[in-house]
TIPASE-62010 format. One record per residue (C-alpha): x negated, y, z negated; residue in one letter. Coordinates in Angstrom, 2 decimals, padded with zeros to 5 digits, always signed. Each point is the difference from the previous one (the first is absolute). Example, Ala and Ser with C-alpha at 12.3 -4.5 7.8 and 13.67 -1.06 7.14 Angstrom:
TIPASE-62010
PT       X       Y       Z code
PT -012.30 -004.50 -007.80    A
PT -001.37 +003.44 +000.66    S
end
This chain:
TIPASE-62010
PT       X       Y       Z code
PT +020.73 +030.36 -031.29    M
PT -002.03 -001.40 +002.86    L
PT -003.31 +000.67 -001.73    R
PT +000.93 -002.42 -002.78    K
PT +000.13 -002.78 +002.59    I
PT -002.89 +001.20 +002.13    F
PT -002.68 +001.86 -001.96    P
PT -000.83 +003.51 +001.24    K
PT -002.80 -000.20 +002.55    S
PT -002.60 +002.67 +000.62    E
PT +000.30 -000.85 +003.69    L
PT +003.53 +001.40 +000.21    F
PT +000.27 +003.55 -001.32    I
PT +003.37 +001.54 +000.85    V
PT -000.03 +003.33 +001.87    D
PT +002.97 +001.98 -001.32    F
PT +000.39 +001.68 +003.40    S
PT +000.38 -003.33 +001.75    S
PT +003.75 +000.40 +000.46    Q
PT -000.61 +002.98 +002.32    L
PT -002.45 -002.04 +002.05    Y
PT +002.44 -002.90 +000.28    L
PT +002.80 +002.33 +001.17    D
PT -002.37 +001.50 +002.59    N
PT -001.01 -003.45 +001.16    F
PT +003.55 -001.30 +000.48    L
PT +001.35 +003.14 +001.59    I
PT -002.92 +000.10 +002.42    S
PT +000.36 -003.69 +000.85    A
PT +003.73 +000.23 +000.64    I
PT -000.49 +003.19 +002.07    S
PT -002.67 -001.74 +002.05    A
PT +002.28 -002.94 +000.84    I
PT +002.85 +002.27 +001.01    I
PT -002.30 +002.18 +002.13    A
PT -001.52 -003.05 +001.76    I
PT +003.34 -001.60 +000.79    R
PT +001.43 +003.27 +001.39    I
PT -003.15 +000.67 +002.03    Y
PT -000.13 -003.52 +001.46    L
PT +003.69 -000.04 +000.85    A
PT -000.17 +003.41 +001.64    S
PT -003.09 -000.82 +002.06    T
PT +000.96 -003.48 +001.13    G
PT -002.35 -001.89 -002.31    Y
PT -003.34 +000.85 +001.64    P
PT -003.08 -002.15 -000.64    Q
PT -003.56 +001.09 -000.58    I
PT -002.45 -002.30 +001.80    G
PT -000.24 -001.88 +003.27    S
PT +001.45 -003.17 +001.57    D
PT -002.04 -002.18 -002.38    S
PT -000.32 +002.26 -003.05    I
PT +002.75 +001.52 -002.12    H
PT -000.96 +002.26 -002.88    I
PT +002.86 -000.41 -002.44    A
PT +000.88 +003.02 -002.15    H
PT -000.55 -002.23 -003.06    M
PT -003.74 +000.58 +000.59    L
PT +000.44 +003.78 -000.24    W
PT +001.79 -000.59 -003.31    G
PT -002.93 -002.05 -001.22    G
PT -002.39 +002.71 +001.11    F
PT +001.89 +002.63 -002.03    L
PT +000.07 -002.23 -003.04    M
PT -003.77 -000.52 +000.38    M
PT -000.51 +003.82 +000.14    I
PT +002.06 +000.28 -003.19    T
PT -002.03 -002.60 -001.89    V
PT -003.28 +001.62 +001.10    I
PT +001.27 +003.44 -001.06    G
PT +001.08 -001.25 -003.44    L
PT -003.35 -001.72 -000.52    L
PT -002.09 +002.98 +001.19    A
PT +001.71 +002.92 -001.68    F
PT +001.19 +000.64 -003.58    I
PT +002.33 +002.99 +000.16    N
PT +003.79 -000.20 -000.37    K
PT +000.71 +001.45 +003.44    H
PT -001.58 -002.99 +001.69    I
PT +002.43 -002.27 -001.95    K
PT +002.97 +002.05 +001.25    V
PT -001.19 -000.14 +003.59    W
PT -001.03 -003.63 -000.41    G
PT +003.52 -000.92 -001.13    S
PT +001.47 +001.75 +003.04    I
PT -002.47 -001.34 +002.62    I
PT +000.01 -003.46 -001.56    G
PT +003.80 +000.02 +000.06    G
PT +000.03 +000.95 +003.68    I
PT -002.50 -002.77 +000.70    G
PT +002.02 -002.56 -001.92    F
PT +003.20 +001.04 +001.81    G
PT -001.68 -000.37 +003.42    I
PT -001.38 -003.39 -001.14    F
PT +003.19 -001.48 -001.45    I
PT +002.10 +001.19 +002.93    D
PT -001.33 -002.97 +001.96    E
PT +001.11 -002.52 -002.61    L
PT +002.33 -001.72 +002.46    G
PT -002.97 -001.03 +002.18    K
PT -001.66 -001.87 -002.83    F
PT +002.92 -001.89 -001.49    I
PT +001.35 -001.44 +003.29    T
PT -001.41 -002.68 +002.27    H
PT +000.49 +002.12 +003.10    D
PT -001.52 +003.21 -001.46    N
PT +003.40 +001.73 +000.21    N
PT -000.32 +003.71 -000.88    Y
PT +003.78 +000.32 +000.25    F
PT +000.77 -002.85 -002.41    F
PT +003.35 +001.10 -001.49    Q
PT -000.61 -000.57 -003.75    P
PT -003.32 +001.96 +000.12    T
PT +001.49 +003.23 -001.33    F
PT +001.80 -001.86 -002.77    A
PT -003.24 -001.64 -001.10    F
PT -001.97 +003.29 +000.18    I
PT +002.75 +001.63 -002.09    Y
PT -000.27 -002.67 -002.65    V
PT -003.78 +000.41 -000.05    L
PT +000.29 +003.73 -000.67    F
PT +002.59 -000.59 -002.71    L
PT -002.30 -002.51 -001.70    L
PT -002.93 +002.43 +000.13    I
PT +002.11 +002.88 -001.33    Y
PT +001.77 -001.79 -002.88    F
PT -002.85 -002.31 -001.01    S
PT -002.39 +002.94 -000.24    F
PT +002.39 +002.08 -002.09    R
PT +000.88 -002.94 -002.27    K
PT -003.62 -000.97 -000.45    L
PT -000.92 +003.44 -001.40    F
PT +003.06 +000.01 -002.21    E
PT -001.12 -003.28 -001.59    L
PT -003.68 +000.83 -000.43    I
PT -000.63 +001.83 -003.24    E
PT -002.17 +003.07 +000.49    R
PT -003.33 -000.27 -001.80    D
PT -001.62 +002.80 -002.02    D
PT -003.05 -000.14 +002.27    K
PT +002.19 +000.34 +003.05    E
PT +001.25 +003.37 -001.27    F
PT -003.62 +001.07 -000.50    V
PT -000.94 -001.09 +003.56    M
PT +003.02 +001.69 +001.58    N
PT -000.80 +003.16 -001.96    A
PT -003.55 -000.19 +001.39    L
PT +001.43 -000.31 +003.54    E
PT +001.85 +003.31 -000.45    I
PT -003.05 +001.65 -001.51    L
PT -002.11 -001.30 +002.88    K
PT +002.15 +001.86 +002.53    E
PT -000.71 +003.24 -001.83    A
PT -003.62 -000.16 +001.32    V
PT +001.14 +000.89 +003.54    F
PT +003.53 +001.25 -000.62    Y
PT +001.30 +002.41 -002.65    D
PT +001.85 -001.53 -002.91    L
PT +003.59 +001.34 +000.10    D
PT +002.51 +000.10 -002.85    E
PT +001.80 -003.16 +001.00    N
PT -003.22 -001.96 +000.15    E
PT -001.18 +001.38 -003.32    K
PT +003.30 -000.94 -001.68    N
PT -000.23 -003.51 +001.44    K
PT -003.61 -000.23 -001.20    L
PT +001.00 +000.96 -003.54    K
PT +002.84 -002.54 +000.05    K
PT -002.37 -002.81 +001.04    Y
PT -002.46 +000.93 -002.73    L
PT +002.76 -000.06 -002.61    Q
PT +000.74 -003.62 +000.91    H
PT -003.68 -000.94 +000.02    S
PT -001.99 -001.54 -002.82    D
PT -000.80 +003.03 -002.15    Q
PT -003.14 -001.76 -001.26    G
PT -001.45 -000.30 +003.45    H
PT -003.01 +002.37 +000.34    P
PT +001.03 +001.17 +003.47    L
PT +003.48 +001.08 -001.22    V
PT -001.42 +002.45 -002.52    K
PT -002.43 +001.40 +002.55    Q
PT +002.70 +000.43 +002.64    M
PT +002.32 +001.73 -002.41    K
PT -002.72 +002.53 -000.84    E
PT -000.82 +000.37 +003.70    L
PT +003.55 +000.74 +001.23    I
PT +000.60 +002.43 -002.85    S
PT -002.73 +002.14 +001.60    N
PT +001.31 -000.40 +003.56    I
PT +002.43 +002.70 +001.16    E
PT +002.75 -001.67 +002.05    A
PT +001.14 +001.79 +003.13    N
PT +003.68 +000.51 +000.85    P
PT +001.43 -002.59 +002.39    V
PT -000.82 +001.19 +003.52    N
PT +003.37 +000.77 +001.55    T
PT -001.61 +001.19 +003.21    T
PT -000.73 -003.60 +001.01    R
PT +002.68 -001.48 +002.22    L
PT +000.24 -003.30 -001.96    M
PT +000.32 +001.75 -003.37    N
PT +002.70 +002.29 +001.29    R
PT +001.79 -002.96 +001.52    L
PT -000.12 -001.99 -003.25    K
PT +001.31 +002.97 -001.97    L
PT +002.90 +000.56 +002.37    K
PT +000.86 -003.74 +000.09    L
PT -000.02 -000.20 -003.83    N
PT +002.32 +003.01 -000.26    R
PT +002.28 -001.34 +002.72    A
PT +000.09 -003.45 -001.72    Y
PT +000.94 +001.55 -003.35    T
PT +002.73 +002.16 +001.56    N
PT +001.47 -002.91 +001.95    I
PT +000.14 -002.33 -003.01    I
PT +001.72 +002.65 -002.15    K
PT +002.52 +000.91 +002.71    S
PT +003.59 -000.89 -000.79    K
PT +000.45 -001.24 +003.56    H
PT -002.88 -002.45 -000.17    F
PT +002.08 -002.86 -001.47    V
PT +002.68 +000.46 +002.68    K
PT -002.68 -000.06 +002.68    F
PT -001.41 -003.27 -001.42    L
PT +003.39 -001.67 -000.06    F
PT +000.65 +001.11 +003.59    A
PT -003.40 -001.34 +001.02    L
PT +000.62 -003.36 -001.66    L
PT +003.43 -000.37 +001.55    I
PT -001.44 +000.87 +003.39    F
PT -002.77 -002.58 -000.56    G
PT +002.56 -002.66 -000.93    S
PT +001.98 +000.69 +003.17    L
PT -003.20 -000.29 +002.07    V
PT -000.80 -003.31 -001.68    N
PT +003.48 -001.38 +000.71    V
PT -000.39 +001.20 +003.60    Y
PT -003.30 -001.89 +000.22    L
PT +001.75 -003.21 -001.09    V
PT +002.83 +000.41 +002.54    I
PT -002.44 +000.88 +002.77    L
PT -002.22 -003.02 -000.62    N
PT +002.86 -002.46 -000.38    L
PT +001.58 +000.91 +003.30    L
PT -001.80 -002.90 +001.77    P
PT +001.77 -002.24 -002.58    L
PT -003.29 -001.57 -000.97    R
PT -000.68 -000.80 -003.67    L
PT -003.66 -000.76 -000.64    G
PT -002.33 +000.65 -002.89    M
PT -000.52 +003.69 +000.90    W
PT +003.73 +000.67 +000.42    E
PT +000.85 -001.68 -003.32    I
PT -002.71 +001.96 -001.77    G
PT +001.32 +003.28 +001.42    L
PT +003.57 -000.83 -001.03    I
PT -000.94 -000.93 -003.57    L
PT -002.30 +002.99 -000.57    S
PT +002.52 +002.50 +001.44    V
PT +002.76 -001.52 -002.11    T
PT -001.98 +000.29 -003.21    V
PT -001.08 +003.61 +000.78    A
PT +003.57 +001.01 +000.87    T
PT +001.37 -001.59 -003.21    I
PT -002.37 +002.04 -002.13    F
PT +000.88 +003.23 +001.91    V
PT +003.71 -000.64 -000.68    V
PT -000.77 -000.85 -003.62    L
PT -001.96 +003.25 -000.36    G
PT +002.87 +002.03 +001.43    I
PT +002.51 -001.71 -002.35    V
PT -002.22 +000.60 -003.05    R
PT -000.43 +003.63 +001.01    A
PT +003.79 +000.40 +000.21    A
PT +000.24 -001.47 -003.52    E
PT -002.49 +002.60 -001.26    G
PT -002.79 -002.49 -000.63    K
PT -002.74 +002.01 +001.69    S
PT -003.01 -001.96 -001.21    K
PT +001.52 -003.38 +000.97    D
PT +001.04 +001.49 +003.32    S
PT -003.50 +001.18 +000.81    Y
PT -001.49 -003.35 -000.97    K
PT +002.43 -001.82 +002.32    S
PT -000.81 +002.36 +002.85    L
PT -003.72 -000.42 -000.61    R
PT +000.42 -003.79 +000.23    T
PT +001.89 +000.50 +003.26    A
PT -002.77 +002.09 +001.53    T
PT -002.70 -002.43 -001.17    M
PT +001.96 -002.89 +001.51    T
PT +000.18 +001.93 +003.25    S
PT -003.72 +000.86 -000.01    V
PT -001.22 -003.46 -001.00    L
PT +002.43 -002.25 +001.91    F
PT +002.37 +001.74 +002.42    V
PT -002.83 +001.86 +001.70    Q
PT -002.06 -003.16 +000.36    F
PT +002.70 -001.57 +002.15    F
PT +000.74 +003.34 +001.72    A
PT -003.61 +000.19 +001.20    F
PT +000.34 -003.49 +001.43    Y
PT +003.04 +000.95 +002.08    F
PT -000.71 +003.64 +000.83    H
PT -003.77 +000.50 -000.27    Q
PT -000.92 +003.73 -000.27    L
PT +003.63 +001.07 +000.11    N
PT +000.33 -001.34 -003.53    A
PT -002.17 +002.88 -001.26    L
PT +002.97 +002.37 -000.14    I
PT +002.05 -002.03 -002.54    P
PT -003.26 -000.77 -001.89    L
PT -000.75 +003.74 -000.44    V
PT +003.60 +000.52 -001.13    T
PT -000.32 -002.77 -002.58    S
PT -003.30 +001.38 -001.31    F
PT +001.41 +003.52 -000.34    I
PT +002.99 -001.38 -001.88    A
PT -002.21 -002.07 -002.30    Y
PT -002.32 +002.89 -000.82    L
PT +002.99 +002.23 -000.64    G
PT +001.68 -002.42 -002.35    I
PT -003.22 -000.73 -001.84    Q
PT -000.57 +003.74 -000.43    S
PT +003.50 +000.41 -001.42    L
PT -000.52 -002.79 -002.48    I
PT -003.31 +001.51 -001.15    E
PT +001.38 +003.56 -000.14    E
PT +003.26 -000.75 -001.80    K
PT -000.76 -003.01 -002.18    F
PT -003.74 -000.64 -000.36    T
PT -000.89 +003.63 -000.76    K
PT +003.03 +000.36 -002.33    A
PT -001.44 -002.76 -002.22    K
PT -003.35 +001.75 -000.32    T
PT +001.52 +003.32 -001.09    K
end
């Protein structure tokens, strides 16, 4: 474990809700970049300023990130973290959109590899963050502190059943000899939890999405849909190769696209063959490798060649990956725990 190499520091206490904040941050940042590019393209790339002054939108991004930092420093409730992750993500997206200007000698906003570099940056943030918290062993005191965070929210907001169950779970994993643990157990035993408020839009939406997700995964047509999606994605990737080789130019970007598409296509074919042989688990693993190859490598080169147009095959690849991962967890991981 990571803590055996680097001793646990009191400076870095893991917030167990951090994954939600990261997702908010990345979704907001990506949405901001897309919105800015569409707006600028549709309005003819207007400039704020005068003949001698140009106020780049990077500054607005910095302003939003500053607002986020001030908000996180000034307030202690969970809602400010949620809004901070969204506003900070928007600010970061506005900021990083101008990357091309700062990595080229001529301050070229339209530098072709910019989208590919931004894509890699987001991938690094996403996967490194997730992997980091998989490696770090959760400390007994961290469970106590996260339990206190939930209890703290009950001062202004009612404690609902889901929050109370999560609170009990955290306390079970805490150091039972810690004086606060005993006190909190006694305290929550006297607190009446309210039913989850289904009148709130977000709660209703979460409930409906969870039900829809469960129904889709268990549907007998779901596997067929995934195979169709993967075959479609492979055809799109092959089309990308043909389209970008029409000038008969073979540089680093073209070679990278050819190799990554070839590897992804091989694993899709391998997955189909293994499925035909009745090897479901091996088939899903091959298809998962194919989608990861597409997400990590094919899309990197696709963003270089096609900029924002590469978002469509990226979304397709992500949907396929999430679907395959869900199937593996539903059919094989859960079966082991029963």
